[in-house]
OpenMM code with the backbone's topology and positions (N, CA, C; nanometers):
from openmm import Vec3, app, unit

residues = "UNK UNK UNK UNK UNK UNK UNK UNK UNK UNK UNK UNK UNK UNK UNK UNK UNK UNK UNK UNK UNK UNK UNK UNK UNK UNK UNK UNK UNK UNK UNK UNK UNK UNK UNK UNK UNK UNK UNK UNK UNK UNK UNK UNK UNK UNK UNK UNK UNK UNK UNK UNK UNK UNK UNK UNK UNK UNK UNK UNK UNK UNK UNK UNK UNK UNK UNK UNK UNK UNK UNK UNK UNK UNK UNK UNK UNK UNK UNK UNK UNK UNK UNK UNK".split()
positions = [
    Vec3(27.5323, 3.0237, -10.2355),
    Vec3(27.4637, 3.0551, -10.3590),
    Vec3(27.3454, 2.9593, -10.3726),
    Vec3(27.2335, 3.0129, -10.4112),
    Vec3(27.1144, 2.9321, -10.4334),
    Vec3(27.0830, 2.9330, -10.5823),
    Vec3(27.0470, 2.8182, -10.6316),
    Vec3(27.0139, 2.8060, -10.7728),
    Vec3(26.8703, 2.7579, -10.7837),
    Vec3(26.7851, 2.8391, -10.8457),
    Vec3(26.6449, 2.8010, -10.8617),
    Vec3(26.6249, 2.7477, -11.0029),
    Vec3(26.5701, 2.6285, -11.0118),
    Vec3(26.5479, 2.5637, -11.1402),
    Vec3(26.4001, 2.5344, -11.1585),
    Vec3(26.3545, 2.5395, -11.2822),
    Vec3(26.2177, 2.4951, -11.3072),
    Vec3(26.2141, 2.3432, -11.2913),
    Vec3(26.0950, 2.2899, -11.2776),
    Vec3(26.0808, 2.1464, -11.2491),
    Vec3(26.1464, 2.0585, -11.3550),
    Vec3(26.1263, 2.0925, -11.4812),
    Vec3(26.1824, 2.0099, -11.5890),
    Vec3(26.3350, 2.0081, -11.5836),
    Vec3(26.3955, 2.1233, -11.5659),
    Vec3(26.5416, 2.1305, -11.5586),
    Vec3(26.5926, 2.0545, -11.4371),
    Vec3(26.5231, 2.0681, -11.3262),
    Vec3(26.5634, 1.9974, -11.2044),
    Vec3(26.5589, 1.8460, -11.2259),
    Vec3(26.4544, 1.7992, -11.2916),
    Vec3(26.4426, 1.6552, -11.3175),
    Vec3(26.5519, 1.6069, -11.4131),
    Vec3(26.5788, 1.6865, -11.5146),
    Vec3(26.6847, 1.6494, -11.6095),
    Vec3(26.8196, 1.6426, -11.5397),
    Vec3(26.8463, 1.7416, -11.4554),
    Vec3(26.9725, 1.7441, -11.3819),
    Vec3(26.9823, 1.6232, -11.2887),
    Vec3(26.8733, 1.5914, -11.2238),
    Vec3(26.8708, 1.4767, -11.1338),
    Vec3(26.8985, 1.3465, -11.2099),
    Vec3(26.8342, 1.3297, -11.3244),
    Vec3(26.8563, 1.2081, -11.4044),
    Vec3(27.0007, 1.1979, -11.4516),
    Vec3(27.0551, 1.3090, -11.4984),
    Vec3(27.1931, 1.3077, -11.5470),
    Vec3(27.2901, 1.2779, -11.4332),
    Vec3(27.2685, 1.3405, -11.3191),
    Vec3(27.3566, 1.3175, -11.2036),
    Vec3(27.3590, 1.1700, -11.1660),
    Vec3(27.2440, 1.1080, -11.1661),
    Vec3(27.2372, 0.9646, -11.1342),
    Vec3(27.3057, 0.8815, -11.2424),
    Vec3(27.2870, 0.9206, -11.3683),
    Vec3(27.3458, 0.8451, -11.4800),
    Vec3(27.4978, 0.8459, -11.4787),
    Vec3(27.5556, 0.9581, -11.4398),
    Vec3(27.7021, 0.9704, -11.4438),
    Vec3(27.7648, 0.9586, -11.3050),
    Vec3(27.6808, 0.9277, -11.2061),
    Vec3(27.7270, 0.9097, -11.0685),
    Vec3(27.8031, 1.0317, -11.0164),
    Vec3(27.7437, 1.1468, -11.0395),
    Vec3(27.7984, 1.2740, -10.9898),
    Vec3(27.6874, 1.3476, -10.9171),
    Vec3(27.7239, 1.4408, -10.8333),
    Vec3(27.6226, 1.5199, -10.7634),
    Vec3(27.5660, 1.6258, -10.8575),
    Vec3(27.4453, 1.6696, -10.8273),
    Vec3(27.3843, 1.7783, -10.9053),
    Vec3(27.4682, 1.9051, -10.8912),
    Vec3(27.5229, 1.9277, -10.7717),
    Vec3(27.6067, 2.0462, -10.7493),
    Vec3(27.7305, 2.0421, -10.8387),
    Vec3(27.7901, 1.9232, -10.8508),
    Vec3(27.9078, 1.9092, -10.9367),
    Vec3(27.8718, 1.9422, -11.0811),
    Vec3(27.7617, 1.8860, -11.1302),
    Vec3(27.7212, 1.9108, -11.2692),
    Vec3(27.6870, 2.0574, -11.2923),
    Vec3(27.6171, 2.1171, -11.1962),
    Vec3(27.5826, 2.2589, -11.2096),
    Vec3(27.7083, 2.3455, -11.2122),
    Vec3(27.8054, 2.3118, -11.1274),
    Vec3(27.9311, 2.3862, -11.1238),
    Vec3(28.0066, 2.3724, -11.2557),
    Vec3(28.0107, 2.2504, -11.3091),
    Vec3(28.0768, 2.2274, -11.4380),
    Vec3(28.0070, 2.3048, -11.5495),
    Vec3(27.8743, 2.3021, -11.5489),
    Vec3(27.7975, 2.3719, -11.6522),
    Vec3(27.8214, 2.5221, -11.6456),
    Vec3(27.8252, 2.5766, -11.5253),
    Vec3(27.8504, 2.7190, -11.5098),
    Vec3(27.9906, 2.7553, -11.5571),
    Vec3(28.0882, 2.6726, -11.5227),
    Vec3(28.2247, 2.6964, -11.5701),
    Vec3(28.2338, 2.6928, -11.7217),
    Vec3(28.1661, 2.5953, -11.7833),
    Vec3(28.1645, 2.5865, -11.9301),
    Vec3(28.0999, 2.7102, -11.9910),
    Vec3(27.9891, 2.7550, -11.9319),
    Vec3(27.9196, 2.8740, -11.9813),
    Vec3(28.0108, 2.9963, -11.9741),
    Vec3(28.0780, 3.0122, -11.8614),
    Vec3(28.1694, 3.1258, -11.8457),
    Vec3(28.2833, 3.1190, -11.9468),
    Vec3(28.3392, 3.0002, -11.9666),
    Vec3(28.4472, 2.9836, -12.0647),
    Vec3(28.4015, 3.0231, -12.2049),
    Vec3(28.2781, 2.9885, -12.2383),
    Vec3(28.2280, 3.0163, -12.3733),
    Vec3(28.1879, 3.1623, -12.3930),
    Vec3(28.1563, 3.2335, -12.2861),
    Vec3(28.0971, 3.3662, -12.3022),
    Vec3(28.1756, 3.4833, -12.2447),
    Vec3(28.2567, 3.4626, -12.1440),
    Vec3(28.3171, 3.5781, -12.0796),
    Vec3(28.4203, 3.6479, -12.1683),
    Vec3(28.4784, 3.5781, -12.2638),
    Vec3(28.5740, 3.6411, -12.3550),
    Vec3(28.5073, 3.7545, -12.4327),
    Vec3(28.3773, 3.7428, -12.4592),
    Vec3(28.3082, 3.8463, -12.5359),
    Vec3(28.3088, 3.9795, -12.4624),
    Vec3(28.2847, 3.9756, -12.3335),
    Vec3(28.2840, 4.0981, -12.2543),
    Vec3(28.4219, 4.1627, -12.2576),
    Vec3(28.5252, 4.0818, -12.2458),
    Vec3(28.6626, 4.1342, -12.2504),
    Vec3(28.6936, 4.1943, -12.3870),
    Vec3(28.6525, 4.1280, -12.4927),
    Vec3(28.6765, 4.1810, -12.6271),
    Vec3(28.6031, 4.3128, -12.6490),
    Vec3(28.4808, 4.3222, -12.6007),
    Vec3(28.4049, 4.4473, -12.6123),
    Vec3(28.4760, 4.5585, -12.5367),
    Vec3(28.5215, 4.5289, -12.4155),
    Vec3(28.5932, 4.6292, -12.3356),
    Vec3(28.7181, 4.6773, -12.4081),
    Vec3(28.7963, 4.5833, -12.4621),
    Vec3(28.9183, 4.6200, -12.5338),
    Vec3(28.8877, 4.7020, -12.6587),
    Vec3(28.7830, 4.6659, -12.7295),
    Vec3(28.7455, 4.7380, -12.8506),
    Vec3(28.7008, 4.8797, -12.8180),
    Vec3(28.6232, 4.8956, -12.7124),
    Vec3(28.5800, 5.0295, -12.6728),
    Vec3(28.6986, 5.1162, -12.6303),
    Vec3(28.7929, 5.0576, -12.5585),
    Vec3(28.9123, 5.1333, -12.5194),
    Vec3(28.9908, 5.1761, -12.6429),
    Vec3(29.0052, 5.0858, -12.7403),
    Vec3(29.0773, 5.1202, -12.8634),
    Vec3(29.0029, 5.2297, -12.9398),
    Vec3(28.8711, 5.2217, -12.9436),
    Vec3(28.7922, 5.3239, -13.0129),
    Vec3(28.8068, 5.4593, -12.9444),
    Vec3(28.8119, 5.4594, -12.8125),
    Vec3(28.8291, 5.5849, -12.7391),
    Vec3(28.9646, 5.6490, -12.7673),
    Vec3(29.0656, 5.5668, -12.7962),
    Vec3(29.2005, 5.6196, -12.8247),
    Vec3(29.2175, 5.6624, -12.9698),
    Vec3(29.1328, 5.6125, -13.0584),
    Vec3(29.1490, 5.6381, -13.2016),
    Vec3(29.1039, 5.7802, -13.2373),
    Vec3(29.1693, 5.8387, -13.3371),
    Vec3(29.1257, 5.9723, -13.3817),
    Vec3(28.9882, 5.9645, -13.4492),
    Vec3(28.9131, 6.0717, -13.4386),
    Vec3(28.7778, 6.0757, -13.4956),
    Vec3(28.7791, 6.0497, -13.6459),
    Vec3(28.8896, 6.0798, -13.7128),
    Vec3(28.8978, 6.0606, -13.8577),
    Vec3(28.8905, 5.9135, -13.8977),
    Vec3(28.9067, 5.8218, -13.8034),
    Vec3(28.8988, 5.6794, -13.8334),
    Vec3(28.7557, 5.6265, -13.8304),
    Vec3(28.6605, 5.7119, -13.8012),
    Vec3(28.5215, 5.6699, -13.7897),
    Vec3(28.4352, 5.7377, -13.8943),
    Vec3(28.3263, 5.6702, -13.9292),
    Vec3(28.2284, 5.7265, -14.0214),
    Vec3(28.1000, 5.7531, -13.9453),
    Vec3(28.0266, 5.8527, -13.9912),
    Vec3(27.8955, 5.8778, -13.9328),
    Vec3(27.8041, 5.7609, -13.9674),
    Vec3(27.7221, 5.7229, -13.8733),
    Vec3(27.6304, 5.6113, -13.8927),
    Vec3(27.5455, 5.6320, -14.0185),
    Vec3(27.4957, 5.7508, -14.0377),
    Vec3(27.4092, 5.7819, -14.1531),
    Vec3(27.4823, 5.7572, -14.2847),
    Vec3(27.6087, 5.7968, -14.2935),
    Vec3(27.6846, 5.7747, -14.4174),
    Vec3(27.7007, 5.6265, -14.4455),
    Vec3(27.7289, 5.5496, -14.3420),
    Vec3(27.7488, 5.4066, -14.3595),
    Vec3(27.6184, 5.3375, -14.3985),
    Vec3(27.5095, 5.3685, -14.3287),
    Vec3(27.3827, 5.3023, -14.3609),
    Vec3(27.3333, 5.3426, -14.4992),
    Vec3(27.3572, 5.4650, -14.5402),
    Vec3(27.3196, 5.5089, -14.6748),
    Vec3(27.3912, 5.4238, -14.7793),
    Vec3(27.5177, 5.4039, -14.7582),
    Vec3(27.5959, 5.3227, -14.8514),
    Vec3(27.5466, 5.1781, -14.8515),
    Vec3(27.5273, 5.1201, -14.7327),
    Vec3(27.4808, 4.9816, -14.7243),
    Vec3(27.3446, 4.9639, -14.7901),
    Vec3(27.2561, 5.0618, -14.7754),
    Vec3(27.1234, 5.0535, -14.8362),
    Vec3(27.1299, 5.0606, -14.9880),
    Vec3(27.2396, 5.1115, -15.0420),
    Vec3(27.2528, 5.1206, -15.1877),
    Vec3(27.3029, 4.9907, -15.2498),
    Vec3(27.3479, 4.8978, -15.1693),
    Vec3(27.4039, 4.7723, -15.2214),
    Vec3(27.3031, 4.6982, -15.3080),
    Vec3(27.3502, 4.6530, -15.4220),
    Vec3(27.2677, 4.5718, -15.5107),
    Vec3(27.1740, 4.6514, -15.5976),
    Vec3(27.1669, 4.7801, -15.5792),
    Vec3(27.0794, 4.8647, -15.6603),
    Vec3(27.1527, 4.9212, -15.7808),
    Vec3(27.0765, 4.9842, -15.8671),
    Vec3(27.1364, 5.0458, -15.9873),
    Vec3(27.2300, 5.1597, -15.9495),
    Vec3(27.2039, 5.2249, -15.8409),
    Vec3(27.2839, 5.3405, -15.7988),
    Vec3(27.3705, 5.3068, -15.6793),
    Vec3(27.4300, 5.1859, -15.6804),
    Vec3(27.5153, 5.1460, -15.5686),
    Vec3(27.6306, 5.2448, -15.5543),
    Vec3(27.6471, 5.2948, -15.4341),
    Vec3(27.7489, 5.3969, -15.4113),
    Vec3(27.8850, 5.3381, -15.3838),
    Vec3(27.9827, 5.4253, -15.3886),
    Vec3(28.1198, 5.3887, -15.3514),
    Vec3(28.1280, 5.3857, -15.1985),
    Vec3(28.2158, 5.3027, -15.1459),
    Vec3(28.2310, 5.3001, -15.0002),
    Vec3(28.2683, 5.4382, -14.9463),
    Vec3(28.2055, 5.4786, -14.8384),
    Vec3(28.2398, 5.6112, -14.7813),
    Vec3(28.3817, 5.6100, -14.7258),
    Vec3(28.4425, 5.7233, -14.7284),
    Vec3(28.5797, 5.7377, -14.6764),
    Vec3(28.5842, 5.8465, -14.5745),
] * unit.nanometer
topology = app.Topology()
chain = topology.addChain("A")
for resn in residues:
    res = topology.addResidue(resn, chain)
    for name in ("N", "CA", "C"):
        topology.addAtom(name, app.Element.getBySymbol(name[0]), res)
């Protein structure tokens, strides 16, 4: 795997690696692992939600237009009741 960094990022990584007495590869690997830990759960949650939506009956959903119409009425004199 090749990792291309802009000059500033490369210099920052180099300084940090020297400061903590670790290799740049080690720090990059740790950073990538941290990034994956923080973000990959979102993809899984989206997948699970889409699967659940595909299994749900159509009666559990509202048309986008009905929902946005209601939301646009919020705070106005003619605020509507939540759509059902």
